C-alpha positions in Angstrom: -114.3 -105.1 -114.6 -111.5 -105.7 -116.9 -110.4 -102.6 -118.8 -110.6 -102.4 -122.7 -107.0 -101.3 -123.9 -108.2 -98.0 -125.1 -109.3 -96.7 -121.6 -106.5 -98.4 -119.9 -104.1 -96.2 -122.1 -106.1 -93.2 -121.1 -106.0 -94.1 -117.4 -102.4 -94.2 -117.3 -102.4 -90.8 -119.1 -104.5 -89.0 -116.7 -103.6 -90.7 -113.5 -100.2 -88.6 -113.7 -102.5 -85.4 -113.1 -104.1 -86.6 -110.1 -103.5 -87.4 -106.5 -103.8 -91.2 -107.2 -100.1 -92.0 -106.6 -100.1 -90.6 -103.0 -102.9 -93.2 -102.2 -102.3 -96.4 -100.4 -102.2 -99.6 -102.5 -105.6 -100.5 -101.1 -107.1 -97.3 -102.0 -105.5 -97.2 -105.6 -106.8 -100.5 -106.4 -110.1 -99.4 -105.4 -110.1 -96.4 -107.2 -108.7 -97.9 -110.1 -111.5 -100.5 -110.5 -114.1 -97.6 -110.3 -112.3 -95.7 -112.9 -112.3 -98.6 -115.1 -116.0 -99.5 -114.3 -117.4 -96.0 -115.0 -114.6 -94.7 -117.4 -113.6 -91.7 -115.2 -112.4 -88.4 -116.9 -109.5 -86.6 -115.8 -111.4 -84.4 -113.8 -113.5 -87.2 -112.2 -110.5 -89.2 -111.4 -108.7 -86.2 -109.9 -111.8 -85.5 -107.5 -112.1 -89.1 -106.4 -108.6 -89.3 -105.7 -108.5 -86.2 -103.9 -111.4 -87.5 -101.5 -109.7 -90.9 -101.2 -106.8 -89.2 -100.3 -108.6 -86.8 -97.5 -109.8 -89.9 -96.1 -106.3 -91.1 -95.6 -104.9 -88.0 -94.4 -107.8 -87.5 -92.0 -107.6 -91.2 -90.6 -111.2 -91.6 -91.8 -112.7 -94.9 -93.2 -111.5 -95.9 -96.7 -113.5 -94.4 -99.6 -114.4 -98.0 -100.3 -116.2 -98.5 -96.9 -119.1 -96.4 -98.1 -118.9 -95.9 -101.6 -122.5 -95.2 -102.6 -124.9 -98.1 -104.0 -127.3 -96.0 -105.9 -130.1 -97.9 -108.0 -128.5 -98.5 -111.4 -129.8 -96.5 -114.6 -129.5 -97.7 -117.9 -127.8 -94.6 -119.0 -124.2 -95.1 -117.5 -123.2 -91.4 -117.7 -126.6 -90.8 -115.5 -125.5 -93.4 -113.2 -122.0 -92.1 -112.8 -123.2 -88.7 -111.9 -125.6 -90.0 -109.5 -122.7 -91.9 -107.8 -120.1 -89.1 -107.9 -122.8 -86.8 -106.5 -123.3 -88.9 -103.6 -119.6 -89.3 -103.0 -119.3 -85.8 -102.8 -122.3 -85.3 -100.4 -120.7 -87.9 -98.0 -117.4 -85.9 -98.0 -119.0 -82.4 -97.5 -120.9 -84.2 -94.3 -117.4 -85.4 -93.1 -115.9 -81.9 -93.4 -118.8 -80.3 -91.6 -118.9 -82.7 -88.7 -116.9 -81.4 -85.8 -113.4 -82.7 -86.0 -112.0 -84.6 -83.0 -108.5 -85.6 -82.2 -109.4 -88.3 -79.9 -107.5 -91.3 -80.5 -105.9 -89.6 -83.7 -102.3 -90.1 -83.8 -100.3 -88.1 -86.5 -97.7 -90.7 -87.8 -96.7 -94.2 -87.2 -93.3 -93.0 -86.8 -92.3 -89.8 -85.0 -91.1 -86.8 -87.2 -87.3 -86.5 -87.6 -87.2 -83.3 -89.8 -83.6 -82.1 -89.8 -83.4 -79.3 -92.0 -79.9 -78.5 -93.4 -78.6 -74.8 -92.8 -77.0 -73.3 -96.0 -75.5 -70.0 -96.9 -77.2 -68.4 -99.9 -76.4 -64.8 -101.0 -79.2 -62.6 -102.2 -79.0 -59.7 -104.6 -81.2 -57.6 -102.2 -82.5 -57.8 -98.6 -85.9 -59.4 -98.7 -88.0 -56.5 -97.5 -91.3 -56.0 -98.8 -95.3 -56.5 -97.9 -96.7 -59.4 -96.0 -97.0 -62.2 -98.8 -100.6 -62.5 -97.9 -101.7 -58.9 -98.1 -104.9 -57.9 -99.5 -107.3 -55.1 -100.2 -110.1 -57.8 -99.8 -109.6 -58.3 -96.2 -108.5 -55.6 -93.3 -104.8 -55.4 -93.5 -102.1 -53.9 -91.3 -99.8 -53.5 -94.4 -96.9 -54.9 -92.3 -93.7 -55.1 -94.1 -91.8 -58.2 -93.8 -88.0 -59.0 -93.6 -86.7 -62.2 -94.5 -83.9 -62.7 -92.2 -83.8 -66.3 -93.1 -85.6 -68.2 -95.7 -87.5 -71.6 -94.7 -88.7 -72.7 -91.5 -87.5 -75.6 -89.4 -90.8 -76.4 -87.7 -93.4 -78.4 -89.6 -96.8 -77.0 -89.0 -99.3 -78.9 -91.1 -101.3 -75.9 -92.3 -98.4 -73.5 -92.9 -98.3 -71.6 -96.1 -94.4 -71.5 -96.1 -94.6 -74.7 -97.8 -95.9 -73.1 -101.0 -93.2 -70.7 -100.9 -90.2 -72.8 -100.5 -89.4 -76.3 -101.0 -86.9 -79.0 -100.0 -85.1 -79.1 -96.5 -82.6 -76.3 -96.8 -82.8 -73.6 -94.7 -80.9 -70.4 -96.1 -79.2 -67.6 -94.4 -77.7 -64.8 -96.2 -73.9 -64.1 -95.0 -74.2 -60.5 -95.8 -77.3 -60.1 -94.1 -76.0 -57.7 -91.5 -74.2 -55.6 -93.8 -77.2 -55.2 -96.3 -79.3 -54.5 -93.0 -77.0 -51.4 -92.2 -77.2 -50.1 -95.3 -81.2 -49.7 -95.2 -82.5 -46.1 -94.8 -85.9 -45.0 -93.5 -87.5 -41.7 -93.4 -87.2 -40.2 -89.8 -91.0 -38.7 -90.2 -92.5 -42.1 -90.5 -93.4 -44.9 -88.3 -92.6 -48.4 -89.6 -93.7 -51.8 -88.6 -91.4 -54.7 -89.8 -91.8 -58.3 -88.8 -89.4 -61.2 -89.6 -91.5 -64.3 -88.9 -93.2 -64.9 -92.5 -90.6 -66.5 -94.0 -89.4 -68.5 -91.2 -89.5 -68.5 -87.4 -87.9 -65.5 -85.8 -86.5 -67.1 -82.8 -85.9 -71.1 -83.4 -82.3 -70.1 -85.1 -81.0 -68.0 -82.0 -78.5 -65.8 -82.8 -77.1 -68.3 -85.9 -74.9 -66.0 -87.9 -75.4 -63.0 -85.8 -79.1 -62.4 -86.9 -80.5 -61.6 -83.6 -77.6 -59.1 -82.7 -77.7 -57.4 -86.3 -81.5 -57.1 -85.8 -81.2 -55.4 -82.5 -78.5 -53.0 -83.7 -80.6 -52.0 -86.5 -83.6 -51.5 -84.3 -81.2 -49.4 -81.9 -80.3 -47.4 -84.9 -83.9 -47.0 -86.1 -86.0 -45.9 -83.1 -89.0 -45.3 -85.7 -89.0 -48.8 -86.6 -91.1 -51.3 -84.6 -89.2 -54.7 -85.1 -91.5 -57.8 -84.5 -89.9 -61.2 -83.7 -92.8 -63.8 -84.0 -92.2 -67.5 -82.7 -93.3 -70.7 -81.8 -90.0 -71.2 -80.1 -88.7 -71.1 -76.7 -85.4 -70.2 -77.9 -84.7 -66.7 -76.0 -81.4 -67.3 -74.6 -79.5 -64.8 -76.5 -82.3 -62.0 -75.7 -82.3 -62.9 -72.2 -78.3 -62.4 -72.1 -78.0 -59.4 -74.2 -79.6 -55.7 -74.3 -82.7 -55.7 -76.3 -84.0 -52.2 -77.7 -87.5 -51.1 -76.5 -88.6 -50.9 -80.2 -88.1 -54.8 -80.5 -91.3 -56.8 -79.4 -91.4 -60.8 -79.3 -94.6 -62.3 -80.1 -95.7 -65.8 -79.7 -98.1 -67.6 -81.9 -100.7 -69.3 -79.3 -102.5 -72.5 -79.7 -104.2 -75.0 -77.5 -102.1 -78.1 -76.6 -104.4 -80.1 -78.7 -103.4 -78.4 -81.8 -100.0 -78.3 -81.0 -99.7 -82.1 -80.5 -101.4 -82.9 -83.8 -100.4 -80.0 -86.4 -97.8 -77.9 -85.0 -94.9 -80.4 -85.3 -91.6 -79.9 -83.8 -92.6 -76.5 -82.3 -92.4 -75.9 -78.6 -95.2 -76.9 -76.2 -97.6 -74.3 -75.0 -96.1 -74.3 -71.5 -92.7 -73.7 -72.9 -94.1 -70.8 -75.1 -95.8 -69.2 -72.1 -92.8 -69.6 -70.0 -90.4 -68.2 -72.6 -92.9 -65.2 -73.1 -93.1 -64.6 -69.4 -89.3 -64.6 -68.9 -88.9 -62.0 -72.1 -91.8 -59.9 -70.3 -90.2 -59.7 -66.9 -86.9 -58.6 -68.6 -88.6 -55.6 -69.7 -89.4 -56.6 -73.4 -92.8 -56.1 -74.6 -94.7 -59.1 -75.8 -97.7 -60.1 -77.9 -99.7 -63.1 -78.7 -101.2 -64.4 -82.0 -104.3 -66.6 -81.7 -104.0 -67.8 -85.1 -105.0 -70.2 -86.6 -108.0 -70.7 -84.1 -109.1 -74.3 -85.1 -112.7 -75.4 -84.9 -112.9 -78.9 -83.0 -114.3 -80.9 -80.2 -114.3 -78.8 -77.2 -112.5 -76.0 -78.9 -114.1 -73.3 -76.9 -113.2 -74.4 -73.5 -109.7 -74.9 -74.4 -109.1 -71.6 -76.0 -111.1 -69.9 -73.4 -108.6 -71.6 -70.6 -105.6 -70.4 -72.8 -106.9 -66.8 -72.7 -107.4 -66.9 -68.9 -104.0 -68.3 -68.5 -102.5 -65.1 -70.3 -104.5 -62.9 -68.2 -103.2 -64.5 -65.0 -99.5 -64.6 -66.2 -99.1 -61.3 -67.8 -99.9 -57.7 -66.9 -101.3 -56.0 -69.7 -98.8 -53.2 -69.5 -96.3 -56.1 -70.7 -98.6 -57.0 -73.7 -98.5 -54.7 -76.9 -101.0 -56.7 -79.2 -103.3 -59.8 -79.4 -104.3 -61.1 -82.9 -107.2 -63.3 -84.0 -107.2 -65.4 -87.2 -108.0 -68.8 -88.6 -107.4 -71.0 -91.5 -107.4 -69.5 -94.7 -106.2 -71.1 -97.9 -105.5 -70.9 -101.5 -106.2 -73.6 -103.6 -102.2 -74.2 -104.2 -101.6 -74.1 -100.3 -104.3 -77.0 -99.9 -102.7 -78.9 -102.9 -99.5 -78.7 -101.2 -100.7 -79.8 -97.9 -102.5 -82.8 -99.4 -99.2 -84.1 -101.3 -97.5 -84.2 -97.8 -97.4 -87.6 -96.3 -98.6 -86.7 -93.1 -101.7 -87.5 -91.0 -103.8 -84.3 -90.4 -107.2 -83.2 -89.9 -106.5 -79.5 -90.8 -108.3 -79.7 -94.1 -111.4 -81.5 -92.6 -113.4 -78.3 -92.4 -116.3 -77.0 -94.2 -114.7 -74.3 -96.8 -116.5 -71.4 -97.9 -115.2 -68.6 -100.3 -113.7 -65.7 -98.1 -112.2 -62.7 -100.1 -110.8 -64.9 -102.7 -109.8 -67.7 -100.6 -111.2 -70.6 -98.8 -111.9 -70.5 -94.9 -114.7 -71.2 -92.3 -118.1 -70.1 -92.9 -118.5 -66.7 -91.2 -120.7 -67.7 -88.4 -118.0 -70.2 -87.3 -115.4 -67.5 -87.4 -117.6 -64.9 -85.4 -118.0 -67.6 -82.8 -114.5 -68.3 -82.3 -113.3 -64.9 -82.5 -115.8 -63.6 -80.0 -115.2 -66.4 -77.5 -111.3 -65.5 -77.3 -111.7 -61.6 -77.2 -114.5 -62.1 -74.4 -112.1 -64.4 -72.4 -109.6 -61.6 -72.6 -111.9 -59.0 -71.3 -109.7 -57.3 -68.7 -107.3 -56.5 -71.5 -109.7 -54.5 -73.4 -108.8 -50.8 -73.8 -105.0 -51.7 -72.6 -103.9 -53.8 -75.5 -104.2 -53.6 -79.3 -106.4 -56.2 -80.7 -106.9 -57.0 -84.4 -108.2 -59.6 -87.0 -105.4 -61.0 -89.2 -106.4 -61.4 -92.9 -110.3 -61.4 -92.2 -113.2 -59.7 -93.8 -114.0 -56.1 -92.9 -117.5 -57.1 -91.9 -116.3 -59.3 -89.1 -114.6 -56.3 -86.9 -117.6 -54.6 -85.6 -119.5 -58.0 -84.3 -116.5 -59.2 -82.8 -114.6 -56.0 -81.2 -117.5 -53.4 -81.5 -115.6 -51.1 -83.7 -114.2 -51.3 -87.2 -111.7 -49.4 -89.6 -113.0 -47.5 -92.7 -109.7 -48.7 -94.5 -106.5 -50.3 -94.3 -104.6 -47.1 -93.9 -106.6 -46.4 -90.7 -105.8 -49.8 -89.5 -102.4 -49.4 -90.1 -101.9 -45.9 -88.3 -104.0 -47.0 -85.3 -101.7 -50.1 -84.7 -98.6 -48.4 -85.3 -99.8 -45.5 -82.8 -100.8 -48.2 -80.4 -97.6 -49.9 -80.5 -95.3 -47.0 -80.3 -97.4 -45.5 -77.3 -96.8 -48.8 -75.6 -92.9 -48.7 -76.3 -93.0 -45.1 -74.9 -94.8 -46.1 -71.9 -92.4 -49.1 -71.1 -89.5 -46.8 -71.5 -91.0 -44.4 -69.2 -91.8 -47.1 -66.7 -88.2 -48.4 -66.8 -86.6 -44.8 -65.9 -89.0 -44.3 -63.2 -88.1 -47.6 -61.7 -84.3 -46.7 -62.1 -85.0 -43.6 -60.2 -86.5 -45.3 -57.1 
């Protein structure tokens, strides 16, 4: 239907506030024609454009393929409501259907992300609470240290996308000196991680980062320093002394998810080999099953991965295992949709969860329980926890729960430092033999 000049002017104004410009030319033509026909409001155009964009990113059929053909009603407003309601129903059905990565290719062209490494002096060292900490979930109160800002990997689900923009990875040239000036109380235990604003190991010892961190850990034995990674870049750690209160933890996922959603990261076997080499050297390791993703054959794949860990690692080498899944704020979801990247990561049923959006609770319970059960021989010997998950899930998964975040934090720190002391004692005993 040819547009009248008044609505055409309105369309050109409201389209700027939607995802319309991210659609393919074919999808734009179709959505525009329906907007002119039904006189979409700004909110309606945003919703239809978002659904059309999801179809594009998920590599599902174009929105035009199953545009609802509801019986026409004399009242155009009621007719539009019926159509939009049916569109939303179809979309929810697509999200609720078990996603499959069979025959799903990420991009027509391979990713060639090459971030630019820059120096950027900051006023203060970025030490603070975990950026996703919340009283609405059971939280370990991790302290985070921004050794590097921005990540060189390209995981489709990553929340770092909302914190930083552009392709620059920033290093503070004064990082070492600022780290040396940090003071901690001798009568407290601290747990600090460097893997929240970037990957902890992918940059190696660039600008002396790992050397500075190890010196810091050596000087502060009451600090448990966690280096979290999806990398295999462990060369410097293998060639140099690593204090016992430094632990290296790997984000674990199935090769299906690594191939399709964790772009540019180390493959699963590379992560396992790197963790095994670090553990053989005597440095404690840990594993984050986060995010566990629900897809066709997820249970078999994650169970196989858990069994592989049990076969390759002695529980005395492993300090922790965390379980978690996809959890979003609306701003992160908006950022993910804006990226020109084929991904099924948002093709999931979403429910409100502690102020964010995530899988329904019964789906989470199935996934967490399956992985925890598969690691049964480590129960009681490795510290397990749920990351950023509701309190109510703990007991059904683990058989126990913590009354508050402080109890959880204390239990985690005590378990970690007990493992550190055991590792020190074991090394001493081996040295005396």
